[in-house]
C-alpha positions as CSV (number, residue, x, y, z in Angstrom):
1,M,100.7,126.9,174.4
2,K,97.6,128.0,172.5
3,L,97.6,131.1,170.4
4,Q,94.3,132.1,168.9
5,N,93.0,128.6,169.2
6,K,96.0,127.1,167.4
7,S,98.9,125.1,168.8
8,R,102.1,127.0,168.8
9,I,104.8,125.4,166.6
10,Q,108.1,124.7,168.4
11,F,111.1,125.2,166.2
12,R,114.5,123.5,166.8
13,S,117.5,125.7,167.4
14,D,120.3,125.9,165.0
15,S,122.6,124.2,167.5
16,D,120.1,121.2,167.7
17,L,120.0,121.0,163.9
18,Q,123.8,121.1,163.7
19,L,124.1,118.4,166.3
20,K,121.6,116.2,164.5
21,S,123.7,116.5,161.4
22,Q,126.9,115.7,163.2
23,I,125.3,112.7,164.8
24,S,124.0,111.4,161.5
25,R,127.5,111.8,159.9
26,R,129.1,110.0,162.9
27,L,126.7,107.0,162.7
28,Q,127.2,106.8,158.9
29,S,131.0,106.8,159.4
30,T,130.8,103.5,161.3
31,G,130.3,101.6,158.0
32,Y,127.2,99.8,159.3
33,A,124.3,100.5,157.0
34,A,121.8,99.9,159.8
35,L,123.2,102.8,161.8
36,A,123.0,105.1,158.9
37,S,119.2,104.6,158.8
38,I,118.6,105.4,162.5
39,W,116.0,108.1,163.1
40,I,117.6,111.0,165.2
41,E,115.9,113.8,167.0
42,V,117.6,116.4,169.1
43,H,116.1,118.8,171.6
44,S,118.4,121.0,173.8
45,G,121.2,118.5,173.6
46,E,119.0,115.5,174.4
47,V,119.2,112.9,171.6
48,F,116.4,110.5,170.8
49,L,117.4,107.4,168.7
50,E,114.9,105.0,167.0
51,G,115.2,102.3,164.5
52,T,115.9,98.6,164.1
53,V,119.2,96.9,164.0
54,D,120.3,93.2,163.9
55,S,122.3,93.0,167.1
56,Y,122.7,94.5,170.6
57,F,126.3,95.4,169.5
58,L,124.9,97.8,166.9
59,K,122.4,99.3,169.4
60,Q,125.2,99.8,171.9
61,M,127.6,101.2,169.3
62,A,125.1,103.8,168.3
63,Q,124.6,104.9,171.9
64,V,128.3,105.0,172.7
65,R,129.2,107.0,169.5
66,V,126.5,109.6,170.3
67,L,127.4,109.8,174.0
68,A,131.0,110.5,173.2
69,M,130.0,113.8,171.6
70,S,130.7,116.9,173.7
71,D,127.4,118.7,173.0
72,V,125.2,115.6,173.9
73,R,123.6,115.9,177.3
74,K,121.6,112.7,177.3
75,V,120.6,109.8,175.0
76,Y,117.3,108.1,174.8
77,N,118.0,104.8,173.0
78,A,114.8,103.3,171.6
79,I,116.5,101.3,169.0
80,V,115.0,97.8,168.6
81,V,117.0,94.7,168.1
82,S,115.4,92.3,165.7
83,T,115.7,88.6,166.1
84,P,116.6,86.3,163.2
85,G,113.5,85.7,161.1
86,Q,111.6,88.7,162.5
87,C,110.6,91.4,160.1
88,P,111.5,94.9,161.2
89,K,108.6,97.2,161.8
């Protein structure tokens, strides 16, 4: 929406910010450093995950841990699995 020729800024709700914080703590509590550095965004209970991990196990673990949370409606898992010898982007 345009307001006086400027784009309207969309703010996240307090519940989205709280959920993002809970997700971050939950991923950090796994003990896997790669999951602690995952980028998380939350909009109306929909969670977006991005980052790079070393295995499909870690990618799946992140998704399962987030989906188990009651306030999460949907997860978009864009986590990339790096292959040995490949530099993460």
